[in-house]
ROLUMLO-34582 format. One line per 4 residues: number of its first residue (from 1); their letters; for each residue x, z, y of C-alpha. Coordinates in nm, 2 decimals, always signed. Layout:
N
NUM	A	X,Z,Y | ...
***
This chain:
416
1	XXXX	+0.85,+0.66,+4.97 | +0.92,+0.29,+4.92 | +0.74,+0.11,+4.63 | +1.10,+0.03,+4.51
5	XXXX	+1.21,+0.39,+4.49 | +0.89,+0.50,+4.32 | +0.93,+0.22,+4.06 | +1.29,+0.32,+3.99
9	XXXX	+1.20,+0.69,+3.94 | +0.91,+0.59,+3.71 | +1.14,+0.37,+3.51 | +1.39,+0.66,+3.47
13	XXXX	+1.10,+0.89,+3.37 | +0.98,+0.65,+3.10 | +1.33,+0.64,+2.96 | +1.43,+1.01,+2.98
17	XXXX	+1.10,+1.20,+2.95 | +1.09,+1.21,+2.57 | +1.44,+1.35,+2.55 | +1.38,+1.59,+2.83
21	XXXX	+1.06,+1.74,+2.68 | +1.23,+1.75,+2.34 | +1.52,+1.95,+2.48 | +1.30,+2.18,+2.68
25	XXXX	+1.08,+2.24,+2.38 | +1.38,+2.36,+2.18 | +1.45,+2.60,+2.47 | +1.10,+2.75,+2.54
29	XXXX	+0.94,+2.67,+2.20 | +0.62,+2.56,+2.36 | +0.55,+2.19,+2.40 | +0.29,+2.24,+2.67
33	XXXX	+0.52,+2.45,+2.88 | +0.80,+2.21,+2.82 | +0.59,+1.92,+2.95 | +0.50,+2.13,+3.25
37	XXXX	+0.87,+2.20,+3.32 | +0.95,+1.83,+3.28 | +0.68,+1.73,+3.53 | +0.81,+1.98,+3.77
41	XXXX	+1.15,+1.81,+3.75 | +0.98,+1.48,+3.81 | +0.81,+1.61,+4.12 | +1.16,+1.73,+4.25
45	XXXX	+1.30,+1.38,+4.18 | +1.02,+1.22,+4.37 | +1.09,+1.44,+4.67 | +1.47,+1.43,+4.66
49	XXXX	+1.58,+1.09,+4.51 | +1.44,+0.87,+4.79 | +1.68,+1.04,+5.03 | +1.98,+1.13,+4.81
53	XXXX	+1.96,+0.82,+4.59 | +1.92,+0.81,+4.20 | +2.20,+1.03,+4.04 | +2.46,+0.86,+3.82
57	XXXX	+2.32,+1.05,+3.53 | +1.95,+1.09,+3.60 | +1.87,+1.24,+3.26 | +2.11,+1.52,+3.31
61	XXXX	+1.98,+1.59,+3.67 | +1.63,+1.61,+3.54 | +1.73,+1.84,+3.25 | +1.93,+2.06,+3.49
65	XXXX	+1.64,+2.09,+3.73 | +1.39,+2.17,+3.45 | +1.62,+2.41,+3.28 | +1.68,+2.61,+3.59
69	XXXX	+1.31,+2.64,+3.63 | +1.28,+2.74,+3.26 | +1.55,+3.01,+3.31 | +1.34,+3.15,+3.60
73	XXXX	+1.03,+3.16,+3.38 | +1.21,+3.32,+3.09 | +1.35,+3.59,+3.32 | +1.00,+3.69,+3.41
77	XXXX	+0.85,+3.67,+3.06 | +0.82,+3.99,+2.87 | +0.74,+3.79,+2.56 | +1.08,+3.64,+2.57
81	XXXX	+1.28,+3.94,+2.66 | +1.56,+3.86,+2.41 | +1.61,+3.52,+2.56 | +1.60,+3.67,+2.90
85	XXXX	+1.88,+3.91,+2.82 | +2.09,+3.64,+2.65 | +2.05,+3.40,+2.96 | +2.11,+3.68,+3.20
89	XXXX	+2.43,+3.78,+3.02 | +2.56,+3.42,+3.03 | +2.48,+3.40,+3.41 | +2.64,+3.74,+3.48
93	XXXX	+2.96,+3.64,+3.29 | +2.96,+3.29,+3.46 | +2.90,+3.12,+3.14 | +2.58,+2.92,+3.21
97	XXXX	+2.57,+2.64,+2.96 | +2.69,+2.29,+3.06 | +2.36,+2.13,+3.13 | +2.48,+1.77,+3.06
101	XXXX	+2.60,+1.89,+2.73 | +2.27,+2.06,+2.66 | +2.10,+1.73,+2.72 | +2.32,+1.55,+2.47
105	XXXX	+2.36,+1.83,+2.22 | +2.11,+1.77,+1.93 | +1.91,+1.52,+2.13 | +1.84,+1.31,+1.82
109	XXXX	+1.74,+1.62,+1.62 | +1.52,+1.73,+1.91 | +1.34,+1.39,+1.93 | +1.28,+1.39,+1.56
113	XXXX	+1.13,+1.74,+1.58 | +0.91,+1.63,+1.87 | +0.79,+1.33,+1.68 | +0.69,+1.54,+1.39
117	XXXX	+0.52,+1.79,+1.62 | +0.31,+1.54,+1.82 | +0.20,+1.38,+1.50 | +0.12,+1.69,+1.30
121	XXXX	-0.17,+1.66,+1.07 | -0.34,+1.97,+1.23 | -0.44,+1.73,+1.51 | -0.70,+1.47,+1.49
125	XXXX	-0.59,+1.10,+1.48 | -0.71,+1.06,+1.84 | -0.52,+1.36,+1.96 | -0.20,+1.26,+1.78
129	XXXX	-0.21,+0.92,+1.94 | -0.28,+1.05,+2.30 | -0.01,+1.32,+2.27 | +0.26,+1.09,+2.13
133	XXXX	+0.20,+0.84,+2.40 | +0.20,+1.12,+2.66 | +0.51,+1.31,+2.55 | +0.72,+1.04,+2.36
137	XXXX	+0.60,+0.73,+2.54 | +0.60,+0.88,+2.89 | +0.25,+0.73,+2.96 | +0.03,+0.89,+3.22
141	XXXX	-0.31,+1.00,+3.13 | -0.46,+0.71,+3.32 | -0.24,+0.46,+3.13 | -0.35,+0.60,+2.81
145	XXXX	-0.71,+0.60,+2.91 | -0.69,+0.23,+3.03 | -0.51,+0.13,+2.70 | -0.79,+0.27,+2.48
149	XXXX	-1.08,+0.21,+2.71 | -1.16,+0.58,+2.75 | -1.22,+0.80,+3.05 | -0.93,+0.99,+3.20
153	XXXX	-1.13,+1.31,+3.15 | -1.15,+1.23,+2.78 | -0.79,+1.16,+2.74 | -0.68,+1.46,+2.94
157	XXXX	-0.91,+1.70,+2.74 | -0.76,+1.55,+2.41 | -0.41,+1.62,+2.53 | -0.49,+1.97,+2.65
161	XXXX	-0.67,+2.06,+2.33 | -0.38,+1.91,+2.12 | -0.12,+2.13,+2.29 | -0.35,+2.43,+2.25
165	XXXX	-0.40,+2.36,+1.90 | -0.03,+2.33,+1.83 | +0.03,+2.66,+2.01 | -0.25,+2.84,+1.82
169	XXXX	-0.15,+2.70,+1.49 | +0.21,+2.81,+1.56 | +0.34,+2.47,+1.46 | +0.72,+2.52,+1.46
173	XXXX	+0.95,+2.30,+1.66 | +1.13,+2.17,+1.36 | +1.17,+1.87,+1.13 | +0.97,+1.95,+0.80
177	XXXX	+1.16,+2.03,+0.49 | +1.21,+1.77,+0.22 | +0.90,+1.86,+0.03 | +0.67,+1.82,+0.33
181	XXXX	+0.86,+1.53,+0.50 | +0.69,+1.24,+0.31 | +0.34,+1.36,+0.40 | +0.43,+1.43,+0.76
185	XXXX	+0.62,+1.10,+0.79 | +0.31,+0.91,+0.68 | +0.12,+1.07,+0.97 | +0.39,+0.97,+1.22
189	XXXX	+0.39,+0.61,+1.09 | +0.02,+0.59,+1.11 | +0.02,+0.70,+1.47 | +0.28,+0.44,+1.57
193	XXXX	+0.10,+0.17,+1.39 | -0.24,+0.26,+1.53 | -0.08,+0.22,+1.88 | +0.07,-0.11,+1.78
197	XXXX	-0.26,-0.25,+1.64 | -0.46,-0.15,+1.95 | -0.23,-0.37,+2.14 | -0.22,-0.65,+1.89
201	XXXX	-0.59,-0.68,+1.84 | -0.78,-0.48,+2.10 | -1.09,-0.32,+1.95 | -1.29,-0.36,+2.27
205	XXXX	-1.28,-0.48,+2.62 | -1.20,-0.81,+2.79 | -0.84,-0.87,+2.66 | -0.76,-1.00,+2.31
209	XXXX	-0.43,-0.83,+2.31 | -0.25,-0.55,+2.51 | +0.12,-0.64,+2.49 | +0.22,-0.33,+2.67
213	XXXX	+0.09,-0.11,+2.38 | +0.27,-0.33,+2.13 | +0.60,-0.28,+2.33 | +0.55,+0.10,+2.34
217	XXXX	+0.48,+0.11,+1.97 | +0.79,-0.10,+1.90 | +1.00,+0.13,+2.12 | +0.88,+0.44,+1.93
221	XXXX	+0.93,+0.27,+1.59 | +1.29,+0.17,+1.68 | +1.36,+0.52,+1.80 | +1.22,+0.66,+1.47
225	XXXX	+1.44,+0.41,+1.27 | +1.75,+0.56,+1.45 | +1.63,+0.91,+1.38 | +1.54,+0.85,+1.02
229	XXXX	+1.77,+0.57,+0.90 | +1.74,+0.66,+0.53 | +1.36,+0.62,+0.52 | +1.26,+0.27,+0.39
233	XXXX	+0.91,+0.29,+0.51 | +1.03,+0.34,+0.87 | +1.23,+0.02,+0.86 | +0.92,-0.14,+0.68
237	XXXX	+0.70,-0.06,+0.97 | +0.95,-0.16,+1.23 | +0.99,-0.50,+1.04 | +0.60,-0.54,+1.04
241	XXXX	+0.57,-0.47,+1.41 | +0.86,-0.69,+1.51 | +0.72,-0.99,+1.30 | +0.37,-0.94,+1.43
245	XXXX	+0.49,-0.90,+1.79 | +0.68,-1.23,+1.76 | +0.34,-1.41,+1.77 | +0.20,-1.24,+2.07
249	XXXX	+0.26,-1.52,+2.32 | +0.11,-1.77,+2.07 | -0.20,-1.56,+2.01 | -0.35,-1.62,+2.35
253	XXXX	-0.42,-1.96,+2.51 | -0.37,-2.07,+2.87 | -0.71,-1.92,+2.98 | -0.66,-1.61,+2.78
257	XXXX	-0.87,-1.72,+2.48 | -0.76,-1.61,+2.13 | -0.57,-1.85,+1.91 | -0.58,-1.78,+1.54
261	XXXX	-0.27,-1.77,+1.32 | -0.31,-2.11,+1.16 | -0.39,-2.27,+1.49 | -0.09,-2.12,+1.68
265	XXXX	+0.20,-2.32,+1.83 | +0.49,-2.17,+1.62 | +0.74,-2.30,+1.88 | +0.61,-2.01,+2.09
269	XXXX	+0.69,-1.75,+1.83 | +0.98,-1.53,+1.95 | +1.27,-1.60,+1.72 | +1.46,-1.30,+1.84
273	XXXX	+1.19,-1.07,+1.73 | +1.16,-1.26,+1.40 | +1.53,-1.21,+1.34 | +1.50,-0.84,+1.41
277	XXXX	+1.20,-0.81,+1.18 | +1.36,-0.99,+0.89 | +1.68,-0.77,+0.93 | +1.46,-0.45,+0.93
281	XXXX	+1.29,-0.57,+0.61 | +1.63,-0.63,+0.45 | +1.73,-0.27,+0.55 | +1.42,-0.14,+0.38
285	XXXX	+1.49,-0.34,+0.07 | +1.85,-0.23,+0.06 | +1.76,+0.13,+0.05 | +1.62,+0.07,-0.30
289	XXXX	+1.31,+0.12,-0.49 | +0.98,-0.07,-0.45 | +0.85,-0.14,-0.11 | +0.58,+0.09,+0.04
293	XXXX	+0.27,-0.02,+0.22 | +0.44,-0.10,+0.55 | +0.72,-0.28,+0.36 | +0.47,-0.49,+0.17
297	XXXX	+0.28,-0.58,+0.48 | +0.61,-0.67,+0.65 | +0.69,-0.89,+0.34 | +0.37,-1.07,+0.40
301	XXXX	+0.43,-1.12,+0.76 | +0.78,-1.26,+0.67 | +0.61,-1.53,+0.46 | +0.44,-1.65,+0.77
305	XXXX	+0.76,-1.61,+0.99 | +0.97,-1.82,+0.75 | +0.70,-2.11,+0.73 | +0.78,-2.38,+0.99
309	XXXX	+0.42,-2.50,+0.98 | +0.10,-2.35,+0.87 | +0.09,-2.59,+0.57 | +0.42,-2.46,+0.44
313	XXXX	+0.30,-2.10,+0.42 | +0.36,-1.96,+0.06 | +0.01,-1.84,+0.01 | +0.06,-1.77,-0.36
317	XXXX	+0.33,-1.52,-0.28 | +0.11,-1.37,+0.00 | -0.17,-1.32,-0.25 | +0.07,-1.16,-0.50
321	XXXX	+0.19,-0.93,-0.23 | -0.17,-0.83,-0.14 | -0.22,-0.76,-0.51 | +0.06,-0.51,-0.50
325	XXXX	-0.07,-0.36,-0.17 | -0.42,-0.32,-0.32 | -0.26,-0.12,-0.61 | -0.04,+0.09,-0.38
329	XXXX	-0.27,+0.15,-0.09 | -0.62,+0.04,-0.18 | -0.87,+0.00,+0.10 | -1.17,-0.23,+0.17
333	XXXX	-0.98,-0.39,+0.46 | -0.68,-0.47,+0.23 | -0.92,-0.61,-0.01 | -1.07,-0.84,+0.25
337	XXXX	-0.72,-0.96,+0.35 | -0.64,-1.02,-0.01 | -0.96,-1.24,-0.04 | -0.84,-1.46,+0.25
341	XXXX	-0.50,-1.50,+0.08 | -0.67,-1.59,-0.25 | -0.89,-1.84,-0.08 | -0.59,-2.00,+0.09
345	XXXX	-0.39,-2.00,-0.24 | -0.66,-2.10,-0.49 | -0.96,-2.23,-0.30 | -1.25,-2.10,-0.08
349	XXXX	-1.47,-2.03,-0.40 | -1.22,-1.79,-0.54 | -1.20,-1.62,-0.21 | -1.57,-1.60,-0.16
353	XXXX	-1.62,-1.43,-0.48 | -1.40,-1.14,-0.37 | -1.57,-1.13,-0.03 | -1.91,-1.11,-0.18
357	XXXX	-1.79,-0.82,-0.40 | -1.72,-0.62,-0.08 | -2.07,-0.69,+0.07 | -2.20,-0.35,-0.03
361	XXXX	-1.89,-0.15,+0.08 | -2.02,+0.11,+0.33 | -1.68,+0.11,+0.52 | -1.72,-0.26,+0.61
365	XXXX	-2.09,-0.24,+0.70 | -2.02,-0.27,+1.08 | -1.67,-0.45,+1.04 | -1.71,-0.79,+1.21
369	XXXX	-1.42,-0.95,+1.02 | -1.63,-0.93,+0.70 | -1.90,-1.18,+0.82 | -1.63,-1.37,+1.00
373	XXXX	-1.42,-1.43,+0.69 | -1.73,-1.51,+0.49 | -1.84,-1.76,+0.76 | -1.50,-1.94,+0.74
377	XXXX	-1.52,-1.97,+0.36 | -1.88,-2.10,+0.37 | -1.78,-2.37,+0.62 | -1.50,-2.49,+0.38
381	XXXX	-1.77,-2.50,+0.10 | -2.01,-2.70,+0.32 | -2.28,-2.43,+0.34 | -2.30,-2.45,+0.71
385	XXXX	-2.64,-2.30,+0.77 | -2.52,-1.98,+0.59 | -2.20,-1.99,+0.79 | -2.39,-1.99,+1.11
389	XXXX	-2.57,-1.66,+1.02 | -2.24,-1.50,+0.93 | -2.07,-1.60,+1.26 | -2.37,-1.47,+1.46
393	XXXX	-2.35,-1.14,+1.28 | -1.98,-1.11,+1.34 | -2.03,-1.19,+1.72 | -2.29,-0.92,+1.73
397	XXXX	-2.06,-0.66,+1.57 | -1.74,-0.71,+1.77 | -1.68,-0.50,+2.08 | -1.41,-0.73,+2.21
401	XXXX	-1.55,-0.99,+2.45 | -1.28,-1.25,+2.38 | -1.34,-1.23,+2.01 | -1.71,-1.26,+2.06
405	XXXX	-1.65,-1.58,+2.27 | -1.43,-1.71,+1.99 | -1.69,-1.66,+1.73 | -1.97,-1.82,+1.93
409	XXXX	-1.74,-2.11,+2.01 | -1.67,-2.14,+1.64 | -2.05,-2.21,+1.59 | -2.05,-2.47,+1.86
413	XXXX	-1.73,-2.65,+1.75 | -1.85,-2.70,+1.40 | -2.21,-2.81,+1.49 | -2.34,-2.54,+1.26
***
């Protein structure tokens, strides 16, 4: 098979796989079996399309192939005898369903059900991320492993266990009822944002960012916004990701070195993504009520996006937004970000007071950004010797090589 044909088939798979698996899960009521059937269809495409060409409707072709295989399995399954009889009757009467119609019928509902299933709280956070990227993102096990610097065996085991857990827990293929929806939606949004954050600021490895993961999270977020248009926090998350993604090109220098927010060339920010992000924030606000955690973070990102220069940033408003975020979704990391905003708005001494109050916080004990922020504030206060100690500690804690280089360069550049 030529490289071009293989790339074309993989592109189709990335686009169609989530809908295919969602539709098959509705049919067989088993997400693991649905993925196996979808993979069988992919294998058939790899065998046939290089000779026959890519069909006009590749999604319908894949669905038809997978569904015929599903029908064969259902016929042989004593556990699904009722479905067997129903399908057999349709076939005998010449009334086999229109497979293209099956692909389109209820696709949005099926995708929404699949989102809630892969992000079910019965799964661990790591399992939710891996399964979502596999089934909704169409990523291979090796791609997920590379993205999160894990072994393929580890990721494969997570995915297998996740599917087994869903089966054993009898998690239904359905969107949750109104009472459960808010809690489950929180899990869904968390997974999508975890994927985005790993791309935006890689926790380990040699790369400062992984744009492909950000793009994948954005794609999932946009799909979710279409599936749940009345949920303001969905639009808040999409806004936040669009606005942060707009800075990706400016976050990395020519040699791949990190470039911090205040030092970035804002001419390199993506104005299209900024426009999309601001529009999504407007949609979240238009749905009424106070902004949720993602909406508040999006409002903070919007303050940066609207400032033509770093000096024009409205830090007082950002500090106020962080105050609201601390009230709504308190966490040590949010408190640290608030301290930075307070320092920018009201001076380094005010910020340092808040940072020092976090020094004994167990959750930040190994968090490299705590000493990094403290070091920056100490530099601004002229306490260089203390700042050097903080930067050295931050460099020892980070697992990202680019970030370590940045912190060590910070010491050299200021002659600490």
